[in-house]
C-alpha positions in Angstrom: -14.3 -3.9 -26.7 -13.2 -7.5 -27.3 -12.2 -10.0 -24.7 -8.5 -9.5 -25.6 -8.7 -5.7 -25.0 -11.0 -5.6 -22.0 -9.3 -3.8 -19.1 -8.6 -5.5 -15.8 -11.0 -4.3 -13.0 -9.6 -4.1 -9.5 -12.0 -3.4 -6.6 -9.8 -2.3 -3.7 -11.6 -2.2 -0.3 -9.6 -0.2 2.2 -11.3 -1.8 5.3 -12.5 0.7 7.9 -11.3 3.9 6.1 -13.7 6.8 6.6 -14.1 9.6 4.1 -12.8 12.6 6.0 -9.5 11.0 6.9 -9.1 9.6 3.4 -9.6 13.0 1.8 -6.9 14.5 4.0 -4.3 11.8 3.9 -4.8 9.8 0.7 -3.6 12.7 -1.4 -1.8 10.5 -4.0 -4.9 8.5 -4.8 -7.1 11.6 -4.8 -4.8 13.1 -7.4 -4.7 9.9 -9.5 -8.4 9.6 -9.7 -10.4 10.1 -12.9 -13.8 10.0 -11.1 -14.5 10.6 -7.4 -17.9 9.8 -5.9 -17.8 12.3 -3.0 -21.2 11.3 -1.5 -20.7 7.5 -1.4 -22.5 5.7 1.4 -22.0 2.1 2.6 -25.0 -0.2 3.1 -24.0 -1.2 6.6 -21.6 -0.2 9.4 -19.3 -3.2 9.8 -17.5 -5.9 7.8 -20.0 -8.8 7.4 -23.1 -7.0 6.3 -21.1 -4.4 4.4 -19.3 -7.1 2.3 -22.6 -8.7 1.6 -23.9 -5.3 0.4 -20.8 -4.8 -1.7 -21.5 -8.0 -3.6 -25.2 -7.6 -3.9 -26.2 -4.0 -3.5 -28.7 -5.1 -0.7 -29.1 -4.5 3.0 -28.9 -7.3 5.6 -32.7 -7.9 5.8 -32.5 -8.8 2.1 -29.2 -10.7 2.0 -29.7 -12.6 5.2 -26.1 -11.9 6.2 -25.8 -10.0 9.5 -24.5 -10.3 13.1 -26.7 -13.4 13.8 -25.6 -15.1 10.5 -22.1 -14.2 9.6 -21.6 -16.8 6.8 -22.3 -15.7 3.2 -24.2 -18.9 2.4 -27.6 -17.1 1.9 -26.2 -15.2 -1.1 -26.5 -16.9 -4.5 -23.2 -16.4 -6.2 -24.9 -16.2 -9.6 -26.7 -13.0 -8.5 -23.5 -11.0 -7.8 -21.7 -8.6 -10.2 -18.7 -10.9 -9.9 -20.6 -13.7 -11.7 -21.8 -11.1 -14.3 -18.3 -10.3 -15.3 -17.2 -13.9 -15.1 -19.9 -14.6 -17.8 -18.2 -12.0 -19.9 -14.8 -13.8 -19.8 -13.2 -12.3 -16.7 -11.2 -14.5 -14.3 -12.1 -13.5 -10.7 -9.7 -13.5 -7.8 -10.0 -12.4 -4.2 -7.0 -11.3 -2.1 -8.0 -10.5 1.5 -6.6 -10.0 5.0 -10.1 -9.8 6.5 -11.0 -13.2 8.0 -14.7 -12.5 7.3 -13.9 -12.1 3.6 -12.2 -15.4 3.5 -12.9 -19.2 3.1 -13.6 -19.4 6.9 -17.0 -17.7 6.3 -17.7 -18.9 2.8 -16.6 -15.7 1.0 -14.3 -17.6 -1.4 -17.1 -19.3 -3.3 -17.8 -16.0 -5.2 -14.4 -16.2 -6.9 -12.4 -18.5 -9.1 -9.4 -18.1 -6.8 -9.0 -16.7 -3.2 -5.7 -15.9 -1.6 -6.1 -15.2 2.2 -3.4 -13.1 3.8 -2.9 -12.8 7.6 -0.2 -11.9 10.1 0.7 -15.6 10.3 0.7 -16.0 6.6 2.2 -13.0 4.8 3.7 -15.2 2.1 0.5 -17.0 1.0 2.3 -19.9 -0.6 3.8 -20.8 2.8 2.1 -22.4 5.8 -0.3 -20.6 8.1 1.7 -20.4 11.3 -1.3 -19.6 13.5 -2.9 -22.8 12.6 0.2 -24.7 13.6 0.3 -22.8 16.9 -3.4 -23.6 17.5 -2.9 -27.3 16.9 0.4 -27.8 18.8 0.6 -30.0 21.9 4.1 -28.9 23.0 5.7 -25.8 24.4 9.2 -24.3 24.6 12.1 -25.6 22.5 10.1 -28.6 21.3 7.4 -26.3 20.0 9.9 -24.4 17.8 11.4 -27.7 16.6 8.0 -29.0 15.7 7.3 -25.8 13.7 10.7 -26.1 11.8 9.9 -29.8 11.0 6.5 -28.9 9.7 7.8 -25.9 7.7 10.5 -27.9 6.1 8.0 -30.6 5.1 5.8 -28.0 3.4 5.7 -27.5 -0.3 7.2 -24.1 0.2 9.6 -24.5 3.2 11.4 -21.2 2.9 8.2 -19.2 2.7 6.8 -21.2 5.6 9.9 -20.4 7.7 9.7 -16.7 6.8 6.0 -16.6 7.9 7.1 -18.0 11.3 10.0 -15.5 11.6 7.7 -12.5 10.7 5.1 -13.6 13.2 7.7 -14.0 15.9 9.1 -10.6 15.2 5.6 -9.1 15.6 5.1 -10.9 18.8 8.5 -9.7 20.2 7.7 -6.1 19.3 4.4 -6.3 21.2 6.2 -7.4 24.3 9.0 -4.8 24.1 8.9 -1.0 23.6 10.0 -1.3 19.9 8.2 -0.4 16.7 6.3 -3.3 15.0 8.6 -4.3 12.2 5.8 -5.2 9.7 2.5 -3.7 8.6 -0.8 -5.5 9.0 -0.7 -7.1 5.5 -1.0 -4.2 3.2 2.3 -4.7 1.3 1.8 -8.4 1.1 -1.7 -7.9 -0.4 -0.3 -5.4 -2.9 2.4 -7.8 -4.1 0.0 -10.7 -4.4 -2.6 -8.5 -6.2 0.0 -7.3 -8.7 0.9 -10.9 -9.6 -2.8 -12.0 -9.7 -3.7 -9.2 -12.1 -0.7 -9.2 -14.4 0.1 -12.9 -14.9 -3.1 -14.2 -16.5 -3.5 -13.7 -20.3 -7.1 -12.6 -20.1 -8.9 -9.9 -18.3 -9.0 -10.2 -14.5 -11.6 -9.0 -12.0 -9.9 -8.7 -8.6 -11.4 -7.9 -5.2 -8.9 -7.1 -2.4 -9.5 -6.2 1.2 -6.7 -4.4 3.1 -7.1 -4.4 6.9 -4.3 -2.1 8.0 -6.6 0.7 9.1 -8.7 -1.7 11.2 -7.7 -2.0 14.8 -5.7 -3.0 16.7 -3.4 0.1 16.3 0.2 0.3 17.2 3.2 2.1 15.6 4.7 0.0 12.8 7.6 0.3 10.4 6.6 2.5 7.4 4.3 4.9 9.2 5.1 8.6 9.0 6.1 9.5 12.6 5.5 13.2 11.8 1.8 12.4 11.5 1.3 10.2 14.5 4.2 10.9 17.0 3.1 8.0 19.2 5.7 6.1 21.2 6.6 2.6 20.1 5.2 1.0 23.3 1.6 2.1 22.7 -0.9 -0.5 21.7 -4.6 0.1 21.4 -5.3 -3.1 23.5 -4.3 -1.0 26.5 -8.0 -0.1 26.7 -11.2 -1.6 25.5 -13.3 0.1 22.9 -16.4 -1.2 24.6 -15.4 0.6 27.8 -15.1 3.9 25.9 -18.5 3.3 24.3 -20.1 2.7 27.7 -18.6 5.8 29.2 -20.1 9.3 29.3 -17.9 11.0 26.7 -14.2 10.0 26.4 -13.3 10.9 30.1 -10.2 9.0 31.2 -9.7 7.5 27.7 -9.2 10.8 26.0 -5.4 10.6 25.7 -5.4 7.0 24.4 -8.2 7.8 21.9 -6.2 10.7 20.5 -3.2 8.3 20.0 -5.5 5.9 18.1 -6.7 8.8 15.9 -3.1 9.8 15.0 -2.1 6.2 14.2 -5.2 5.8 12.1 -4.4 8.9 10.1 -0.8 7.8 9.6 -2.1 4.4 8.5 -4.3 5.9 5.8 -1.3 7.9 4.6 0.6 4.6 4.5 -2.1 2.9 2.5 -2.1 5.8 0.1 1.6 5.1 -0.6 1.0 1.3 -0.8 -1.8 1.6 -3.3 -0.1 4.4 -5.3 2.9 2.0 -5.7 0.5 -0.8 -6.8 -0.9 1.5 -9.5 2.6 2.1 -10.7 3.5 -1.6 -10.6 0.4 -2.5 -12.6 1.3 0.1 -15.2 4.9 -1.3 -15.5 4.0 -5.0 -15.3 1.0 -5.4 -17.6 0.2 -4.4 -21.2 -3.5 -4.6 -20.3 -5.0 -1.5 -18.9 -6.5 -1.6 -15.5 -9.4 0.2 -13.8 -9.2 0.5 -10.0 -12.2 1.3 -7.8 -10.9 2.3 -4.4 -13.5 2.3 -1.7 -14.1 1.0 1.8 -16.6 -1.5 3.3 -17.3 1.1 6.0 -15.5 3.8 8.0 -14.6 4.0 11.7 -15.9 5.8 14.8 -13.0 7.6 16.4 -14.6 9.1 19.5 -15.6 12.4 18.0 -18.8 14.2 19.1 -20.3 13.5 15.7 -19.5 9.8 16.2 -21.5 9.8 19.4 -18.2 9.5 21.3 -18.1 5.9 20.1 -15.0 3.9 19.1 -14.7 1.2 16.4 -17.8 0.2 14.4 -20.2 -1.6 16.8 -23.9 -0.8 17.1 -23.7 2.4 15.0 -24.7 3.9 11.7 -22.9 7.2 12.1 -21.5 9.2 9.2 -18.0 8.2 10.4 -19.1 4.7 9.4 -21.3 5.2 6.4 -19.6 8.0 4.5 -16.8 6.2 2.6 -14.4 7.0 -0.3 -15.0 5.8 -3.8 -12.4 6.9 -6.4 -11.9 5.4 -9.9 -8.3 5.3 -11.1 -7.1 4.1 -14.5 -3.7 2.8 -15.6 -1.6 2.5 -18.7 -2.9 5.7 -20.2 -6.4 4.3 -20.3 -9.1 7.0 -20.5 -12.7 6.5 -19.8 -15.1 7.4 -22.5 -17.8 9.4 -20.8 -21.4 10.1 -21.7 -21.6 13.9 -21.9 -25.2 14.7 -22.3 -26.4 14.1 -18.8 -23.4 15.7 -17.1 -24.0 18.9 -15.1 -23.1 22.0 -17.2 -20.1 22.8 -14.9 -18.7 19.3 -15.4 -19.3 18.9 -19.2 -15.8 20.1 -20.1 -14.1 17.6 -17.9 -16.4 14.8 -19.0 -15.9 15.5 -22.7 -12.1 15.6 -22.3 -12.0 12.1 -20.8 -8.7 12.8 -19.0 -9.7 15.4 -16.5 -11.1 14.8 -13.0 -14.8 14.3 -12.7 -16.3 14.9 -9.2 -19.8 13.4 -8.6 -20.9 15.5 -5.6 -24.4 14.2 -5.0 -25.5 11.2 -2.9 -24.4 7.8 -4.1 -24.5 4.3 -2.6 -22.8 0.9 -2.6 -26.2 -0.3 -3.8 -25.0 0.8 -7.2 -21.4 -0.5 -7.0 -22.1 -3.5 -9.1 -23.7 -1.3 -11.8 -20.7 1.0 -11.7 -18.3 -1.9 -12.2 -20.3 -3.5 -15.0 -20.5 -0.1 -16.8 -16.7 0.4 -16.4 -16.1 -3.0 -18.0 -18.6 -2.5 -20.8 -18.1 -1.1 -24.3 -20.5 1.8 -23.6 -19.6 5.3 -22.6 -19.4 5.7 -18.8 -21.9 8.1 -17.2 -20.9 8.6 -13.6 -23.7 11.0 -12.9 -26.2 8.2 -13.6 -25.3 6.9 -10.2 -26.4 10.0 -8.2 -29.4 9.2 -6.0 -32.2 11.1 -4.4 -32.4 8.4 -1.7 -30.1 5.8 -0.1 -30.3 3.5 2.9 -28.2 1.5 5.3 -29.0 -1.1 8.0 -27.4 -3.2 10.7 -28.7 -6.1 12.8 -26.9 -6.7 16.1 -23.8 -5.2 17.5 -21.1 -6.9 15.4 -18.7 -7.2 18.3 -18.6 -7.4 22.1 -21.3 -5.7 24.1 -19.9 -3.5 26.9 -19.6 -5.3 30.2 -22.8 -4.8 32.2 -24.4 -3.0 29.2 -28.0 -3.3 28.1 -27.9 -6.1 25.5 -31.3 -5.0 24.0 -29.7 -1.6 23.3 -26.3 -2.6 22.0 -27.7 -5.5 19.9 -30.6 -3.6 18.5 -31.4 -3.4 14.8 -30.9 0.1 13.2 -31.9 1.7 9.8 -31.1 5.0 8.2 -32.5 6.6 5.0 -30.8 9.5 3.2 -32.9 12.0 1.3 -30.7 14.8 0.0 -29.0 16.6 2.9 -31.1 14.8 5.5 -30.5 11.5 7.2 -33.3 9.8 9.0 -32.7 7.1 11.6 -34.9 4.6 13.4 -33.9 1.7 15.6 -35.6 -1.5 16.7 -36.5 0.1 20.1 -38.5 2.8 18.3 -36.0 5.6 18.7 -35.9 8.1 15.8 -33.5 10.9 14.9 -32.9 13.3 12.1 -29.5 14.6 11.0 -28.1 17.2 8.6 -25.3 15.6 6.6 -24.6 18.6 4.3 -21.5 19.6 6.3 -18.0 18.3 6.2 -17.4 14.6 5.2 -18.1 12.0 7.8 -20.0 14.4 10.0 -23.7 14.7 11.0 -25.5 17.3 13.0 -28.6 16.2 14.9 -31.8 18.3 14.2 -34.0 17.6 17.2 -36.8 19.9 15.9 -37.2 17.7 12.8 -39.2 14.5 12.6 -39.0 11.5 10.4 -41.6 11.8 7.7 -44.4 9.2 7.3 -43.5 6.4 4.9 -39.7 7.1 5.2 -39.0 3.5 6.2 -40.6 0.9 4.0 -41.3 -1.8 6.6 -41.1 -2.6 10.3 -38.3 -4.6 11.8 -39.0 -8.3 11.3 -38.2 -11.5 13.2 -34.9 -11.7 11.4 -33.6 -8.9 13.7 -33.4 -11.1 16.8 -33.0 -14.7 15.7 -34.3 -17.1 18.3 -31.3 -19.4 17.8 -28.2 -17.6 16.6 -25.8 -19.3 14.3 -23.0 -20.4 16.6 -20.5 -19.6 14.0 -21.6 -16.0 14.4 -20.0 -15.8 17.8 -16.9 -17.8 16.9 -17.7 -21.0 18.8 -17.5 -23.4 15.9 -14.7 -21.8 13.9 -11.2 -23.3 14.4 -8.9 -22.1 17.1 -6.7 -20.1 14.7 -9.7 -18.2 13.3 -11.1 -17.5 16.7 -7.7 -16.1 17.8 -7.8 -13.8 14.8 -11.3 -12.6 15.5 -10.3 -11.9 19.1 -7.3 -9.9 18.0 -9.6 -7.8 15.7 -12.0 -7.2 18.6 -15.0 -9.2 17.2 -15.0 -11.6 20.2 
């Protein structure tokens, strides 16, 4: 396969999308897929260490990127699969609405180009309105006049003004009992990604992070009301996830949590439509074939019993967080050439055909994502079953977000590790607590097996000093990032 015929490779990270909800509501993508890794596990339970794992295939104790060091500086860009494809002639681009996967935390240095998308900058060529707001020294009419002056002086004045109008409309909808008029960036990312992939002459490696399924949750235009049925005045900021996590079960939060679950499901359905439209647009707009890898950095706890009645993704390595989708979709009539010999007998017909769906049912891990991508971009036949594993692992260091008020910091901020062996999941935390789970049941679910014990040698090493850094990087808690970035982290629940 020459450089002129190499396919584009698009890695699409649907931030915070767990496997069970994806399987139920991302029906279009599931049907489009050529290969589906049904047992894919993330390497960590929240954005920062998970993205480091996506790039390197390593856990936080190896990358040095975790709750106490949220910048990506410890990672050598030359060691990532992005650099490997760049050396083969690929142009790399990142389009992201996740502030952690942005220049603010050094994520941009892994790519030739990075295009941040945010609620205050949906048209990326225009100005970032939130930064103007953070820097302004006036209020009222004068503040609006100052914004208009700055927007008109920008290289792209109309786009800058549109960014301001869209942000204001979102703000008005939050104050009134009306539906949010825009999504959380999904459509803007799809449009930007389409241009970034189809306009260059050579092959493109694109990484995109779509944050719509991440909290906060509120009804917005485009969601299917028949799925969520939530009134327009609901916003998940009406309660704190940390209060739910500190409670005994859901208790008084049960009704609000159920609304979040329904909105979350409707959002996954919405993203399914957005990405399906993107696939169609890539087919129409580019003679070069594309291969999309649709996955998630981690899932989400939604207060189910199997989630430990936890919400969001702090201080947890539940199956709701670690079991993630991973589907491979091809465009332009492109068919993968499969290696047949190692396929299970029941799958050999589909593998030999090259156009039928291939399900890889066994355990797999983001530790191998780079190898999967390199294999897809190579001239060799693709063997999806080569990435099944007998063992996988995941790890977190620290909570990742706010500790419940009055909570035990040593508990919520503890380090945690899990090891998968077949249908069993073994857990150990920094405090010495161990647990064993059966994960052979439905996606994103785990059943504790209190009569089982963690076998000797399951975990390769003890927790080290890196778990509780004596002096935390102040950037980790948002105290040295700019005011606009801090406001975005607060809105996402990280501060």
